[in-house]
Structure formats: structure tokens, C-alpha cells
matplotlib code that plots the C-alpha trace (Angstrom):
import matplotlib.pyplot as plt

x = [8.7, 5.6, 4.2, 5.9, 9.1, 9.0, 8.2, 11.1, 13.4, 12.4, 13.2, 16.4, 17.1, 16.4, 13.1, 11.4, 10.4, 10.2, 8.6, 8.2, 4.7, 3.3, 2.0, 0.8, 2.5, 5.3, 6.8, 8.0, 11.2, 13.2, 12.1, 12.4, 15.9, 16.6, 15.3, 16.9, 20.3, 19.9, 18.9, 17.1, 13.9, 13.6, 11.5, 9.8, 6.1, 5.7, 3.1, -0.1, -0.4, -3.9, -5.7, -9.1, -10.7, -7.8, -4.8, -1.3, 1.4, 4.7, 6.7, 4.2, 5.0, 8.6, 8.1, 6.0, 8.1, 11.7, 13.0, 11.3, 14.1, 16.8, 15.7, 12.9, 15.5, 16.4, 19.9, 21.0, 19.5, 16.2, 13.3, 10.6, 7.1, 4.7, 1.3, -1.8, -4.9, -8.4, -11.8, -11.8, -11.3, -10.1, -7.7, -6.4, -5.6, -3.9, -2.0, -0.5, 0.5, 2.2, 3.9, 5.4, 6.5, 8.0, 10.2, 8.0, 9.2, 6.0, 2.8, 0.7, -3.1, -4.4, -7.7, -6.9, -6.6, -9.1, -8.8, -12.3, -11.1, -10.0, -12.9, -15.4, -14.2, -14.6, -11.1, -9.0, -11.1, -14.2, -14.1, -14.1, -17.9, -18.0, -16.2, -17.3, -15.6, -12.9, -12.6, -12.7, -9.9, -7.6, -8.3, -8.1, -4.7, -3.5, -4.5, -2.9, 0.5, 3.1, 3.3, 6.8, 5.5, 4.2, 0.6, 0.0, -2.7, -3.3, -6.5, -8.2, -10.5, -13.4, -15.0, -17.6, -17.1, -15.6, -18.7, -17.2, -13.7, -13.4, -15.2, -12.9, -10.0, -11.3, -12.0, -8.4, -7.0, -9.3, -8.5, -4.9, -3.0, -0.3, 0.4, -1.9, -1.1, -3.6, -3.9, -5.7, -8.4, -11.4, -11.6, -14.1, -11.4, -8.9, -5.7, -7.6, -8.1, -5.4, -4.7, -6.7, -3.8, -6.1, -8.1, -4.9, -3.9, -7.5, -6.8, -3.4, -4.7, -7.8, -5.6, -3.0, -1.5, 1.3, -0.1, 1.7, 0.6, 0.4, -0.5, 1.2, 4.4, 6.9, 9.7, 11.0, 8.5, 5.4, 6.8, 7.1, 3.6, 2.4, 4.0, 2.8, -0.8, -0.8, 1.7, 3.0, 6.8, 6.1, 5.2, 5.0, 5.7, 4.5, 4.2, 6.6, 9.5, 8.7, 9.0, 12.0, 13.8, 16.3, 13.5, 14.3, 17.9, 17.1, 14.5, 17.1, 19.5, 21.4, 22.6, 20.0, 19.9, 21.6, 20.9, 24.0, 22.9, 19.3, 20.8, 22.9, 20.0, 17.7, 20.6, 21.0, 17.2, 16.7, 19.7, 18.1, 14.6, 16.0, 17.4, 13.6, 11.5, 11.1, 11.7, 7.9, 7.5, 10.7, 9.8, 6.5, 8.0, 10.4, 7.7, 5.5, 8.3, 9.5, 6.0, 6.4, 9.9, 8.9, 7.0, 10.5, 12.8, 11.5, 14.8, 14.7, 10.8, 11.0, 13.8, 11.8, 8.7, 10.4, 10.8, 7.0, 7.8, 10.4, 9.6, 12.8, 15.0, 18.2, 16.3, 15.8, 19.5, 20.5, 18.1, 19.3, 23.1, 21.9, 20.4, 23.4, 25.7]
y = [-18.3, -17.7, -14.1, -14.3, -15.4, -12.5, -9.9, -11.2, -11.0, -7.4, -6.5, -4.5, -1.1, 0.6, -0.9, -0.1, 3.0, 2.3, 4.8, 4.7, 5.2, 7.8, 6.3, 8.5, 8.4, 6.1, 7.9, 11.0, 12.5, 10.4, 7.1, 8.6, 9.7, 6.2, 4.2, 6.9, 6.0, 2.2, 3.5, 1.7, 3.9, 6.5, 8.9, 9.1, 10.7, 12.6, 11.9, 13.8, 17.3, 17.9, 20.8, 21.9, 25.4, 27.2, 26.8, 25.7, 28.6, 27.7, 28.0, 25.3, 23.2, 23.5, 22.2, 19.3, 18.3, 19.4, 18.4, 21.3, 23.5, 21.3, 21.1, 18.6, 16.0, 13.6, 14.1, 11.3, 12.9, 11.3, 13.3, 13.6, 14.4, 16.5, 14.8, 17.1, 15.6, 17.6, 18.4, 22.2, 23.3, 27.0, 26.0, 22.8, 25.1, 27.8, 25.3, 24.1, 27.4, 27.9, 24.4, 25.7, 28.7, 26.4, 24.5, 21.4, 20.0, 17.6, 17.6, 14.5, 14.4, 11.8, 10.2, 6.9, 7.1, 4.9, 6.2, 6.8, 10.3, 11.5, 10.2, 11.7, 15.1, 14.3, 13.6, 10.8, 7.9, 9.4, 11.7, 8.5, 8.6, 12.1, 12.3, 15.8, 17.1, 14.9, 16.5, 20.0, 19.6, 18.3, 21.1, 23.7, 22.4, 22.0, 25.7, 26.9, 25.2, 26.4, 24.6, 23.0, 21.3, 17.9, 17.1, 13.4, 11.6, 8.3, 6.5, 3.3, 1.4, 2.8, 3.8, 0.8, -0.9, -0.5, 1.0, 4.4, 3.3, 4.2, 7.5, 8.6, 7.4, 9.6, 12.5, 12.7, 12.4, 15.1, 17.5, 17.5, 15.0, 13.4, 10.3, 8.1, 5.6, 3.0, 0.9, -2.2, -2.5, -0.2, 1.8, -0.9, -3.7, -1.9, -4.0, -7.4, -9.0, -9.4, -6.4, -6.5, -5.9, -6.9, -3.9, -1.6, -3.4, -2.2, 1.4, 1.1, 0.2, 3.0, 6.0, 8.1, 8.9, 7.1, 4.4, 3.3, 0.0, -0.3, -3.0, -6.5, -5.8, -7.6, -9.2, -9.8, -12.6, -10.4, -7.5, -9.9, -10.8, -7.5, -6.2, -9.3, -8.6, -4.9, -4.1, -1.3, -0.4, 2.1, 0.7, 2.1, 0.1, 1.0, -1.8, -3.9, -1.4, -1.4, -5.2, -5.1, -1.8, -3.2, -4.1, -1.2, -2.1, -5.7, -5.2, -2.9, -5.8, -4.8, -7.2, -8.7, -7.0, -8.9, -9.2, -7.0, -4.2, -4.5, -4.1, -1.1, 0.6, 0.0, 1.7, 4.4, 5.0, 5.4, 8.0, 9.7, 9.8, 11.2, 14.1, 15.0, 13.3, 12.7, 9.3, 8.3, 9.2, 7.7, 4.6, 4.5, 4.8, 1.9, -0.3, 0.3, -0.4, -3.6, -4.9, -4.7, -6.1, -9.2, -10.3, -10.5, -11.3, -14.6, -15.4, -12.4, -12.2, -13.0, -10.5, -7.9, -8.7, -7.9, -4.5, -3.8, -4.1, -1.3, 2.0, 3.9, 4.4, 3.3, 0.1, -0.2, 0.3, -2.2, -4.7, -3.9, -4.6, -8.0, -9.1, -8.4, -10.1]
z = [-22.6, -20.5, -19.7, -16.2, -17.6, -19.9, -17.2, -15.2, -17.9, -18.4, -14.6, -15.3, -13.7, -17.0, -17.5, -14.3, -12.2, -8.4, -5.9, -2.1, -1.2, 1.3, 4.5, 7.2, 10.4, 9.3, 6.0, 7.6, 6.6, 9.0, 7.3, 3.8, 4.5, 6.1, 2.9, 0.5, 2.2, 1.1, -2.5, -5.4, -5.6, -8.3, -6.1, -2.7, -2.0, 1.1, 4.1, 2.8, 4.1, 4.9, 3.4, 5.0, 4.9, 5.1, 2.7, 3.9, 3.7, 2.1, 5.5, 7.0, 4.0, 4.5, 8.0, 7.3, 4.5, 5.3, 1.7, 0.2, 1.6, 0.0, -3.6, -2.9, -2.5, 0.4, 1.8, -0.5, -3.6, -4.2, -5.4, -2.9, -4.3, -2.1, -1.5, -0.9, 0.7, 0.7, -1.0, -0.9, -4.4, -3.5, -0.6, -2.7, -5.4, -3.1, -1.2, -4.7, -5.5, -2.2, -2.8, -6.0, -3.8, -1.1, -3.7, -4.6, -8.0, -8.1, -6.6, -5.9, -4.8, -2.3, -3.5, -1.9, 1.9, 3.4, 7.0, 8.8, 10.1, 6.6, 4.8, 7.5, 6.4, 2.7, 2.0, 0.4, -1.0, -0.1, -3.3, -5.3, -4.9, -6.6, -10.0, -10.6, -7.4, -8.3, -11.6, -10.2, -7.4, -10.0, -12.7, -10.0, -8.6, -12.3, -13.1, -10.1, -10.7, -13.0, -16.0, -15.3, -12.2, -13.0, -11.2, -10.3, -8.3, -6.3, -6.0, -5.1, -7.5, -5.8, -2.3, -1.7, -5.0, -8.4, -10.2, -10.6, -11.4, -15.1, -14.5, -11.9, -14.0, -17.0, -14.6, -13.2, -16.8, -18.3, -15.4, -16.1, -14.3, -16.2, -13.8, -11.7, -8.8, -8.5, -5.4, -6.5, -3.8, -3.0, 0.4, 1.8, 1.0, 3.4, 2.9, 3.1, 0.0, -2.8, -4.9, -8.2, -10.6, -13.5, -12.8, -12.9, -16.3, -17.8, -16.7, -18.0, -21.6, -21.4, -20.1, -21.8, -18.3, -16.9, -14.8, -11.5, -10.1, -6.3, -4.0, -2.8, -4.4, -1.8, -3.8, -7.3, -8.0, -7.2, -9.1, -12.2, -11.8, -11.2, -14.5, -16.6, -15.4, -15.3, -18.3, -16.1, -15.7, -13.1, -9.5, -6.0, -3.0, 0.7, 3.2, 1.4, 2.1, 5.9, 6.2, 3.8, 3.7, 1.1, -1.3, -3.7, -4.1, -4.5, -7.2, -9.1, -8.9, -6.0, -3.2, -0.6, 2.8, 5.7, 9.4, 9.9, 7.8, 9.4, 12.8, 11.8, 10.1, 13.2, 15.5, 13.1, 12.9, 16.8, 16.7, 13.9, 15.6, 18.8, 16.8, 15.8, 18.5, 22.2, 24.0, 23.8, 19.9, 18.9, 20.7, 19.1, 15.7, 16.4, 17.8, 14.8, 12.4, 14.3, 13.7, 10.0, 10.1, 11.7, 8.5, 6.4, 9.2, 11.0, 12.3, 14.6, 15.0, 18.8, 19.2, 17.4, 19.2, 22.7, 21.5, 22.0, 26.0, 26.3, 28.0, 27.2, 24.4, 26.7, 27.2, 23.6, 22.7, 25.2, 23.9, 20.3, 21.7, 23.2, 20.0, 18.0, 20.5]

ax = plt.figure().add_subplot(projection="3d")
ax.plot(x, y, z, "-o")
ax.set_aspect("equal")
plt.show()
């Protein structure tokens, strides 16, 4: 039996841990609730909460991540980890303490965001150029959190290159994080070249932290390849969950999603969004999601493309009705 077949054989629900990745502007509480309803994931990570020169108080954290008011769980009972992003050591530590007061059961630190406006303020993957500050932020946050609240982090292979990869890896571990998600690309890579899973595998062998592999996991076959190359049993999926919202259920051995299910999901998501956002924002989120869905549902790609031209949610609902009929 080759390595890929061995990995495939190990893809049982008891052997793998699956997490929903944090994605700014996409993975808000409405999308987390939607994916959680389908199930299959072990936990979800919130969109990052930006921490600047001022700490974020507990009441603001609860507003930004509503699950904090409900034992840090979705309405369907899946844990939600709170992610913080920032480079100010003092305010990051204070916000971590506020998070514990707000009801967070797990805190994650973002050192992977490649967005220019985030990096321009010294946040996200920008810190991968400075292992000493990286260490200081993680260490301060760990010290501010009660011992029973786990601390994790998420990073890329580097900023412009991979030169400081192992130094950053060691800094995060020595500062007190117990778990690290690694996206297999640098900031400079964006999402272009294939994720370098072999580098994640090197980290898994070197570190005592739990290493979570992230990047290019789209289906059962790619998960098996990733497992074979990295040696990981923990995986985080981002864009793959937008193109196929049933992916976590499928990877855990559940049934494949159907078109009927997808239509029902889109319709219920429109209603869910309208409870929290206005017409314009709802349309924006549906259009953004439909662009991802087209990648995995080619049979209705043309119909999904028409969604881009809708101007009102009433028009959107009528379009969905016509697609289903």
C-alpha cells in the first residue's frame, strides 16, 4: 500500500480534526452558523478582531463575535475560537484578558493575513519579518490569559520568502502557544502557487506544538495527499468551504451535498443575512459567495453568474425561484 492509500485509509472521523478557517469579510457569524448547521467540522475560527493602539473591551468583542455570549458556540453547538490581530504588545495582552472576560474559551493570534492594509499597520503576516516581536506578542497574550484558555496562532511560511520560517515557528512555541496553523504559502505568494505542504511537514517533525495544515484542501483526495505529505491529523479549510459548504460533512464520511440542499442553503442564507444586514450588504455577501460556489457547482455556474447583476434581494429571491423550477 503506498503512502497516499495509507493516508486515505486513515481518513476516519476519529482520526482527523477539521476546522473552519477565519476569512475576513466572509466568515462572519452568519456564515459560521450556516456551515455549522451542515456540520462535520470540529470547530470554527472567527474573523480577526483588529487590535490597534487601544484594547478592545469585552462588550465590543461580544458584538463582533456574537457566539461569545453563548458559551463561545454556534447555535448548533460547534466551538468558535476568537482570533485577534495586532502588533501592539500591551493592547493585545489587554484584549486577550477582555476576551476571557467576554466568554472566549480559546484565543487564536493572526500572523498570516496577507492584506496590504493590514500589513501596512504592522499586523498579520508583516510580523513574520520580526521573530522577536512575534515572540513578545505571543508571550504577553499567554501571560494575560487564564491558564485554562488555550492559545493558538496562525501563520504563513514567511513574508517575502521562507528564510525566517523555523525561527518564527520556534518563537511562537517558546512564547507559549500550544497549537499552530500553517498556511503553506508566503505573504508574497498570496493564493497563487500551490501550497507547500512539505514545509508544513518539516514543522510538524520539528515542533512540539499541534500543527494544523492549511491550504489547497478541496476534497477527500487532496486531504489524503496533505495528510501523507505533512503527517498532520489536524486540518483547516477556508476557501474550500465556500466553494463546497458540505465539505466538512463529506470529509467526515457523511453524504455528499446535493443541488436541492444547496438551493435550500442559499435561500435560508439570504433570509439569515437580511436579519442582520441591509439589502446592499446582503447582496454583496451573496454575490461574493456565489463566485466561490461556481467553482464547485459547474452545472449551475451560469445561473450563479447571473446573481452578480441583481440589484435587490427581492430580485435575487425571484432568480433563485426560477433556477429551482
